[in-house]
C-alpha positions in Angstrom: 0.2 -0.1 0.0 1.4 3.6 -1.1 0.3 6.8 0.8 0.8 10.1 0.5 0.6 13.1 2.7 0.3 17.0 0.8 -0.2 19.7 2.0 -1.6 21.5 -1.6 -2.0 25.1 -1.5 -4.6 26.3 -3.8 -7.2 22.7 -3.2 -9.8 24.1 -4.3 -8.8 25.4 -8.0 -8.9 23.1 -11.2 -5.4 23.8 -12.3 -3.8 22.5 -9.3 -6.6 19.5 -9.0 -5.3 18.2 -12.4 -2.0 18.2 -11.0 -2.6 16.2 -7.6 -5.4 13.8 -10.2 -2.0 12.4 -12.3 0.6 12.6 -9.4 -2.1 9.8 -7.4 -2.4 8.0 -10.2 0.9 8.6 -12.2 2.2 7.4 -8.8 0.1 4.9 -7.8 -1.2 6.1 -4.1 -3.1 4.4 -2.7 -4.3 6.8 -0.4 -3.7 10.0 0.4 -3.8 13.4 3.4 -4.2 16.1 2.6 -2.7 18.7 5.1 -3.8 22.0 6.0 -6.8 22.1 3.7 -9.7 24.1 5.2 -12.2 22.5 3.0 -14.7 20.8 5.3 -16.9 19.3 2.1 -15.5 18.4 -0.9 -18.0 18.1 -3.8 -17.8 14.4 -5.9 -17.3 16.5 -8.8 -13.8 17.8 -7.5 -13.5 14.8 -6.5 -13.9 13.4 -9.5 -11.3 14.8 -11.0 -8.2 14.1 -8.7 -9.6 10.2 -8.5 -10.9 9.5 -11.5 -12.3 6.6 -11.9 -11.4 4.9 -8.8 -13.3 5.3 -5.1 -12.6 8.2 -3.5 -14.0 9.5 0.1 -13.6 13.1 2.1 -13.2 12.8 5.7 -12.5 16.0 7.8 -11.2 16.5 11.0 -10.8 19.9 12.3 -7.5 22.0 13.3 -7.1 21.8 17.3 -4.3 24.0 19.4 -1.2 22.2 20.5 -0.7 23.8 23.6 2.6 23.3 24.8 3.5 23.7 28.5 7.6 24.1 29.6 
């Protein structure tokens, strides 16, 4: 199983979604985690652009503040 974690600036832009899709397909990526995106909901049409014919699910976890005590 091959995975990828990615911090895609401008995640929702169509030209970037095509690049993301190409990288995922060309490298036969089984799963991808997108970091630091604020997108709680992603449209099915956008997911199809990056996933092609593969099944794709979007799960969102909100950011949590990290408190460091020294």
